[in-house]
N, C-alpha and C positions, 0 to 999 in steps of 0.2 A: 504494499500500499503506499508506504513512504517513497519505493522508488516512482509510482505512477504520480504521486503528487509532485514531486522534482520535476518529472519528465513534462508536466502541464504547468510549469511555473507557479504552482502554487505553493510561493514560499510560506506564507501565513499559515496556511493548513498544516505544512509540514513541521513549522516550528512547533504549533498547538498540538501535535501528534506526539512529538520528542518529549513534550512537556507532560503530555498525558500518561506516556509510557514510564516518564519519571515516577508521578502521582502515584502511578499503580505500581509501584516496584518493578516494573518490568525490566529486567536485565537490558542496557544497550552494549553493543561489542564494536569492534573495530569497524566489521562490516559496515553496521547503520552508521557509524559517524562517517564512514569512507563514501556512501551513497550522498549523504549531504555535501562534504567536499567536493566529490566530483559535479555534482548539479550546479553548485555556485561557481567554481571555476568555469565551467562550460560558459556561463551567462555572463562571465568577465568581471564576477561578483566576488575578488579573492579576499576584499576586507572579511566577508562575511565567512569566506572559505577559513581564514586564520582563525577567527573567533571560535568555529569549531574545533581545531587544532587545539586550539588553548582549552577549551572545556574539557577536551579528552585527557589531555595532561593534568588537569586539576582533579580529574577522576583517577589518577595513578592508572590511565590507561595509555600504552605507548603506540601513538603513529605507527603503521608499518610501510614497508618500503612503496606497496602500492599509494598510499595515501600523500606522502613526501613526493613521489613522483606525478601523482594527479597537481598538487599544487607548484609544483615546477613547471608543469605545463600550463597551470591558471596564470601565472606569472609570466611566463613567456607570450602567452596569448595577447597579455594587455600590456607588453613592453618594457616589463619589471625585469629586465635581465639581469641586474645585479643580485636582485633578491633570490631569482631563480639559481643562479650560479651559488651565490653563498649558501642556499639551502642544498644544494648537490654536494658542495665541499664538505657539509658538517654531517653529513650521512653518516660516514664511518665513525665520527666521534660517538655517535649515537647506536652503534653496535649494526647499523645497516649497510648493506652492500647495495650502491645503485644498479638498477639495471640497464640493459640496452635500451629500454624504453626511456629511462629518466633522461640518458643520454640525447636519446633522439628527440625529445622534447626542447632540451634547451639548444641544440643544434638548431633546430626548427624556430626557435626564437631569434637566436643571431642571426639568421638568415632573412629573417622576415623584417629586422631592423637594419638589414644592410651591412650588417658585420661579419662579411663573410670569413674574413682572415681569422677572426675570433672562433668562428664556427669549424673551420678548418682545423686550427689546434685542439679545439675539443676533441675534432675527429679522429684525431692522430693519437690522443690520448687512451682511446677506447681498448685498443689491443694490450696495452700497459696495465689496464685493471683488471685484465684477466676475461675480457668480454669479448664476444664476436659481433661484426655487423651483421644486420640483417637487411632486407631489403626496403625497409624504411627508412634505414639510415643513408642508403645510398641514394634514395630518390630523393631525398629531403637535400643532400650535401649537392647532387646533380644539379638540382633547382636553383639553389643559391648561387652555385659557382656559372651559370647560363645567366642569371638574373645580372650578375655583377659584370658579364662579359667576358669570362674566363673561359672561353671556349675550350682551348686548348688541356685546360686542366681538366674541363668535364670528361673530355675524351679519352683521357687517360685515365680518369677514375673509373669509367665504364668498363675499361680493359682489367682495370684492378678488379672490380666485380666481378667480371667472368673468369678471372683468374681464381678468385677464392670461392667460385662455385656457388655464388649468391644469386639465386634464379630470380631473373628480372621479371616484373608484373606488365600489366598494361602501361601503368602510370611510368615506369621506367622507360618504356619505348615512347610515349606519349612525348616525355621530358627530352630526350634524346632528338628525336625530331623536332620539337620545339626550338631546341638549340641551334641545331643545322640551319632550320627555318632564319633563326635570328641573327645569324651569321651570315645569311644571304647565300649558304651551301645547298641551293633549292636541288640541284642534280643530286648532289648527296642524299638530300631529304628522302628522295624519292628510290633510292638505292638502298635505303634503309627499310624504306616499306617494304619492300621487294624480300627482306631478309626477314622482315617480320612475317611476310606471308609465308615464307618457307619455313619457320619455326611455328606455324598453325597458331600465331597470335590473333585471337578475335578482336578486330578493328572496331572502333567504336566513333559516335559523331564527333569524339576530342579529335581524334586521329586527323579525320576530313577537314576540320575547321580549322587545325593546324596548317594544314598542307594548302588548303585555300588560301587562308590568310596569309601564309607565306607568298604563294604566288602573287597575290594581289600586290604586297608591299613591295615586289620586286618587278612589278608592272607587266606581269603577265597573265593580263585579264582574260584574253581569249582561252588558255590552258586552264584557269581557275574554272571559267562556265564549262567547258569540256569535263572537267573532273566533279564538277556539281551535276553536270547532266548525266554521268554515267554512274551515279550513286543508285537509282531505282534498280538496274540492272545488274548490281552487284549482289541484291538481296540483301541489301543493310535494314534492319528493322529499326528505322527512325521516325520520330513524330512529324508528322507535317508541318507544324510551326517551326522544328526544328530546321526543317530543309527552307523553310522562307525564310528563316535568320541568315542562313549562308548566303541565300539567293540576295536578301538585303545588303548583305556585306561584299559581293561581287559587284552589285551595281553601282553601290554607292560609291565606291572606291572608283569605279570606272566612269561613274556620271551616266549610268544608263538605267534611267528611271524608268522608261518605257518597258524594257524586258522585265523590269522585277514587278511592274504592275500587271503584265499579262502573266506572270508566273503566279502572282496574287490570286488572280481569278481562276486559276487553274486548280489551285489547292484547297481540300476542306478545312478550314480552320475553324470550324462549329463546335468542336469538342472544347468545353472548357477545361477537361482533365487535363491538356497538353499548357497550359497557360505558365505554368511553372518549368516546364520544360524549355518554353520560348525565351524566357529570362535567362535561364542557364546557358543555353546556346547562344542567344547573342552575347552575354556577356565573355563567354569562352572565345566567340569570334573576334569578338574585338580588342580582347587580351588575355589569351590563351597562359593559363598558369600564373596570373598575377593576382592569385586570391590565396 
């Protein structure tokens, strides 16, 4: 019940439930408090999350690795990187060993703040802490490097990922595609797309959004239109409004508004259920991975 209240943002009801549990002498454990910490952090309410941790300690209840990792992630999401780093460094003194998730959260925080060099240094610390990188670690670091324009380092890191036998996922591949397109290496991006197909990677709307966006930025509007027009024949399961958003991007960039109007007339956009997909596709198209 507590988890459900938090999921719906009913913070007062959640606090009232905790109070009621205390009044009825129902024991609260680390998991119970962890649910609250997680919910507050996801909403950016780190002060409230800190208060929950303080209450735990007042009750002689020691927060575990999961609780502290959640708080590190919360600090990182709101840009309080100094607090996140301080908390990570304090965990061994509390008898806790940070997990790779702990490091991933802080690496992500550094990257979001544009502090890629700090993220890289923290990334290099991981093996010395007796931890192994996972796909999230690499995805986060790749994204950070490409956004900072450090393309050569990103390509080198991808090779390191393969050498360490960490299996890439669709986000990894899309991040690589985006990096190549950002560096105007369009031909290399399409060669990489062939590699993805050979490996049996399930391409998604983000994959094609990146390529179409890259072609448009490179002034290759005819190629972008051809790729767009080929999507239905590829059997990809995209929402109609997602396709419309891609159409808008191509024609907005090329100033071909008549083409976009004709495409609008041919697409069924009556389904209200596709509204969220439309917003997502438009954002990805205009600014892939800058989220």
